Legacy VTK file of the C-alpha trace (Angstrom):
# vtk DataFile Version 3.0
C-alpha trace
ASCII
DATASET POLYDATA
POINTS 245 float
-22.282 -10.107 -23.332
-22.059 -6.451 -21.814
-23.166 -7.178 -18.146
-26.777 -5.011 -17.093
-25.255 -2.152 -15.534
-22.964 -1.323 -18.129
-19.423 -1.488 -16.876
-16.765 -2.891 -18.854
-17.775 -6.377 -18.193
-19.297 -9.121 -18.802
-21.480 -11.192 -16.596
-20.996 -14.710 -16.772
-22.328 -17.172 -14.127
-22.469 -14.721 -11.463
-18.544 -13.467 -13.236
-17.523 -10.126 -13.566
-15.467 -10.523 -16.554
-12.867 -6.806 -17.425
-12.809 -5.675 -20.557
-10.526 -3.042 -22.139
-11.851 0.066 -21.382
-11.915 2.795 -24.568
-10.585 5.866 -23.864
-9.436 5.666 -21.011
-5.290 6.380 -20.082
-2.885 4.262 -17.825
-1.141 6.491 -16.675
-3.507 8.937 -14.479
-3.465 10.412 -10.816
-6.275 9.085 -8.509
-9.030 10.619 -8.180
-10.693 11.571 -5.363
-12.785 8.296 -4.556
-9.888 5.914 -4.930
-7.308 7.981 -3.564
-6.083 5.007 -1.418
-4.450 4.185 -4.134
-2.904 6.672 -5.723
1.040 6.548 -5.956
3.679 9.659 -6.169
7.044 8.524 -8.064
8.603 11.760 -7.730
8.705 12.734 -4.217
11.878 15.283 -3.051
13.856 14.306 -0.490
13.939 10.507 -0.850
16.551 7.768 -2.031
14.937 6.618 -4.838
17.603 3.633 -5.073
16.011 2.502 -2.025
12.615 2.939 -3.231
13.163 0.347 -6.304
14.973 -1.482 -4.525
12.234 -1.563 -2.185
9.357 -1.920 -4.470
10.583 -5.155 -5.178
10.926 -6.914 -2.923
8.448 -5.580 -0.744
6.287 -7.405 -4.316
7.703 -10.745 -4.307
6.912 -10.342 -0.884
3.942 -9.985 -0.824
3.455 -12.902 -3.689
6.119 -15.362 -1.195
2.425 -14.127 1.679
0.249 -14.936 -0.429
0.866 -18.068 -0.742
0.392 -19.079 2.666
-2.819 -17.136 2.920
-3.642 -19.673 0.413
-3.015 -22.577 3.078
-5.146 -21.069 5.373
-8.099 -21.086 2.304
-8.101 -17.144 2.030
-6.778 -16.259 -1.202
-6.771 -18.090 -4.305
-3.232 -17.929 -5.976
-0.385 -20.877 -6.009
3.150 -20.943 -6.450
4.145 -22.394 -9.134
1.644 -19.239 -10.696
3.613 -17.137 -9.386
7.429 -18.294 -9.095
9.138 -16.478 -12.015
7.438 -13.124 -10.215
8.712 -14.001 -7.511
12.333 -14.523 -8.385
12.295 -12.540 -10.528
12.004 -9.669 -8.618
13.922 -10.514 -6.128
16.314 -10.884 -7.949
15.708 -7.326 -9.194
16.150 -6.210 -5.737
19.541 -7.255 -5.696
20.308 -5.907 -8.455
19.776 -2.565 -7.786
20.132 -2.831 -4.197
23.841 -2.915 -5.512
23.808 -0.846 -7.546
22.487 1.706 -5.273
25.175 0.722 -3.109
28.327 1.461 -5.452
26.796 4.386 -6.479
26.505 5.932 -3.381
29.352 4.455 -1.590
31.565 5.484 -3.996
30.426 8.999 -3.177
30.746 8.804 0.245
34.695 7.290 -0.615
35.195 9.780 -3.314
35.695 7.355 -5.680
36.257 8.254 -9.452
33.973 5.289 -10.885
35.557 4.403 -14.509
31.349 3.400 -15.200
28.252 3.892 -13.659
27.426 -0.165 -13.015
25.199 -0.740 -15.518
24.656 -4.857 -15.936
23.065 -7.047 -14.339
25.886 -9.830 -13.459
25.179 -10.328 -9.575
28.197 -11.168 -9.214
29.847 -8.572 -10.738
28.191 -5.958 -9.170
28.818 -7.606 -6.047
33.045 -7.646 -6.529
32.935 -4.385 -7.282
30.528 -3.654 -4.065
32.342 -5.681 -1.473
35.586 -3.891 -1.228
33.515 -0.581 -1.661
31.959 -1.684 2.436
34.782 -3.623 3.722
36.896 0.103 2.970
33.753 1.884 5.249
32.900 -1.060 7.690
36.334 -2.749 8.013
35.879 -6.416 9.362
32.066 -6.053 8.461
29.844 -9.694 9.287
28.405 -11.961 6.531
29.767 -10.269 3.611
31.289 -13.948 3.049
28.076 -15.391 2.954
25.792 -12.574 0.332
28.754 -12.948 -1.766
28.230 -16.987 -1.419
24.637 -16.454 -1.808
24.651 -13.770 -5.227
26.382 -15.781 -6.621
25.049 -18.800 -6.587
22.080 -16.168 -8.019
23.766 -15.533 -10.036
24.653 -18.842 -11.590
21.137 -19.720 -12.297
20.411 -16.101 -14.172
22.694 -14.689 -15.309
21.669 -11.987 -16.865
18.148 -11.446 -15.043
15.914 -13.465 -17.712
16.163 -16.376 -16.592
13.083 -15.941 -14.493
11.328 -13.060 -17.120
11.185 -15.438 -20.618
10.821 -19.717 -20.881
13.769 -19.792 -22.920
17.058 -17.516 -23.948
17.730 -16.028 -27.036
18.882 -18.269 -28.841
15.470 -20.644 -27.212
17.084 -22.819 -25.511
14.739 -23.492 -22.216
15.909 -21.600 -19.295
16.337 -23.379 -15.953
16.903 -26.952 -16.904
18.778 -27.118 -13.961
16.153 -26.237 -11.780
14.245 -28.925 -10.369
12.215 -27.173 -7.219
11.995 -23.710 -5.392
10.326 -23.108 -1.506
9.361 -19.780 -1.447
9.347 -18.605 1.984
12.965 -20.063 2.311
13.538 -18.498 -0.677
12.170 -14.630 0.792
14.365 -15.955 4.519
17.840 -15.663 2.699
16.677 -12.657 0.594
15.392 -11.125 4.622
19.001 -11.882 5.808
20.533 -10.090 2.747
18.656 -7.015 2.975
19.050 -7.153 6.882
23.207 -5.911 5.995
22.452 -4.256 2.421
19.385 -2.371 3.399
21.945 -1.283 6.859
24.872 -0.470 4.720
22.481 2.014 2.226
21.089 3.608 5.687
24.406 3.709 7.439
25.833 5.382 4.114
23.710 7.521 3.300
24.226 9.302 7.242
27.412 9.564 6.413
26.849 11.419 2.894
24.380 13.537 4.453
26.535 14.775 7.418
29.725 14.762 4.672
27.571 16.937 2.438
26.514 19.365 5.530
29.834 19.698 6.411
31.317 20.816 2.805
27.840 23.145 2.548
29.178 25.113 5.947
32.860 24.767 4.744
31.490 26.998 1.549
29.258 29.144 3.525
32.258 30.313 5.729
35.040 30.369 2.900
31.844 32.652 0.474
31.443 34.546 4.103
35.994 35.557 4.518
35.607 36.301 1.141
32.637 38.607 1.887
34.713 40.463 4.020
38.001 40.453 2.669
39.255 43.330 1.690
41.812 43.629 -1.722
43.867 45.974 0.044
44.197 43.286 2.545
47.495 41.405 2.311
50.008 38.494 4.434
53.555 38.997 3.420
56.144 36.123 3.781
56.718 37.137 7.458
53.689 36.116 8.619
52.481 40.156 9.527
49.283 41.054 8.460
49.479 44.329 6.473
46.131 45.918 5.904
43.865 49.078 5.746
43.460 50.045 9.899
LINES 1 246
245 0 1 2 3 4 5 6 7 8 9 10 11 12 13 14 15 16 17 18 19 20 21 22 23 24 25 26 27 28 29 30 31 32 33 34 35 36 37 38 39 40 41 42 43 44 45 46 47 48 49 50 51 52 53 54 55 56 57 58 59 60 61 62 63 64 65 66 67 68 69 70 71 72 73 74 75 76 77 78 79 80 81 82 83 84 85 86 87 88 89 90 91 92 93 94 95 96 97 98 99 100 101 102 103 104 105 106 107 108 109 110 111 112 113 114 115 116 117 118 119 120 121 122 123 124 125 126 127 128 129 130 131 132 133 134 135 136 137 138 139 140 141 142 143 144 145 146 147 148 149 150 151 152 153 154 155 156 157 158 159 160 161 162 163 164 165 166 167 168 169 170 171 172 173 174 175 176 177 178 179 180 181 182 183 184 185 186 187 188 189 190 191 192 193 194 195 196 197 198 199 200 201 202 203 204 205 206 207 208 209 210 211 212 213 214 215 216 217 218 219 220 221 222 223 224 225 226 227 228 229 230 231 232 233 234 235 236 237 238 239 240 241 242 243 244
């Protein structure tokens, strides 16, 4: 039955069980009394690809760390309960991070991309990203390691659905070749990959900013030249300036 305090909850064995809040909207801004839970989805000047990628990784990291807290008897959470969500978020982090890097690297290198980096195949995304990184940083370290590890992830979950659903689209069980997963080990692997990809993202972002600033300066100088250019002034083939004095 409803609790005596009138909350949308049930008092059952001294536990308050939440109930649906009638008339409440899911998407609303924070109130003054819960501002610390407020989040902005549109922050000017931020790299949104970076924000999306980091969010997936931070949630996965929090899950792994919560398992460690369980060992210290601080929280009640079990690895078997969160393994699918943790692995999905790590995979989604890799996918979004690589897609953002591909777009940024192609802009930096003025590569005329034939198509945006859609799709969920991690191995295919890496095949498109790696040559770009090697062109920006010839001889970059650890790319072979990242390729091997992303290929392993792709072999277990090629379409990004193995950790989302217990069965595939044909109704067959997913993850039949996987017996167990050490979540802390996975976190350490992803942390290592992140060090390279996040560093690459920061470097490319800085180079893009410099590129855009130089282009803006060039456009400003060109506009100033045109503004002061007199239509009566001209150059002829003898490299002598002719114009009104």
